[in-house]
C-alpha positions in Angstrom: 0.0 0.0 0.0 1.1 3.5 -0.7 -0.3 6.5 1.1 -0.2 9.8 -0.8 -1.1 13.3 0.4 -4.2 14.4 -1.3 -2.9 16.8 -3.8 -4.4 18.1 -7.2 -2.9 17.8 -10.6 -0.6 20.6 -11.6 -1.7 20.7 -15.2 -5.3 20.1 -16.3 -5.6 16.9 -18.2 -2.7 15.3 -16.5 -2.8 12.4 -14.0 -1.0 11.8 -10.9 1.0 8.6 -11.3 4.0 6.8 -10.0 5.7 3.7 -11.4 6.4 0.8 -9.1 8.8 -2.1 -9.5 9.5 -5.0 -7.1 12.6 -7.1 -7.4 13.4 -5.6 -11.0 10.1 -6.6 -12.5 8.8 -4.3 -15.2 7.5 -1.0 -13.7 3.7 -0.8 -13.3 1.9 2.5 -13.3 -0.2 3.3 -10.3 -2.6 6.3 -10.2 -3.1 8.3 -7.1 -6.9 7.7 -6.2 -9.1 10.8 -7.1 -6.5 12.4 -9.2 -7.8 11.7 -12.8 -10.2 14.7 -12.8 -13.3 12.6 -12.9 -14.5 14.1 -9.6 -14.3 17.5 -8.0 -13.3 18.3 -4.4 -16.6 16.9 -3.2 -16.0 13.5 -4.8 -15.7 10.5 -2.5 -11.9 10.0 -3.0 -11.1 13.7 -2.6 -13.6 14.2 0.3 -12.2 11.2 2.4 -8.6 12.0 1.3 -8.9 15.6 2.8 -10.6 14.3 6.0 -8.0 11.5 6.5 -5.0 13.6 5.2 -4.2 10.6 2.8 -5.4 8.7 -0.2 -4.3 5.0 -0.5 -3.4 2.9 -3.5 -2.7 -0.9 -3.4 0.2 -2.3 -5.4 -0.7 -5.5 -7.3 2.0 -8.0 -6.9 2.5 -11.7 -7.1 3.1 -13.6 -3.8 6.5 -12.8 -2.5 8.7 -15.2 -0.7 10.3 -14.5 2.7 13.4 -12.4 2.7 14.7 -9.2 1.3 13.0 -7.6 -1.7 13.9 -4.3 -3.7 10.9 -1.8 -4.1 11.4 1.0 -6.5 9.1 4.0 -7.0 9.5 6.6 -9.7 7.4 9.7 -10.3 5.6 9.7 -13.7 3.8 13.0 -13.1 4.8 16.0 -11.1 3.1 17.0 -7.9 2.9 13.7 -6.1 3.8 13.5 -2.4 4.2 10.0 -0.8 3.5 9.9 2.9 3.9 6.3 3.7 4.7 2.8 2.1 3.4 -0.2 3.8 4.4 -3.8 3.0 2.3 -6.7 4.3 
């Protein structure tokens, strides 16, 4: 899980996305919930994000074995602020 601070897109029409890779697998794009412009500040993602001071996105992975793993996160779009990363 990645917790993002609830931010708005810097440029209209852009999204807020990061790319995530685990153990050198190909990067997968992950969009910040509520950032695609389909809802205004009263939409459910934005409203709850502001109330909770974070929006959360889940990283889809294959089952991982016990031990060390490498997680890489790269910004695709500007304006993203990561608050917390949780590995379960």
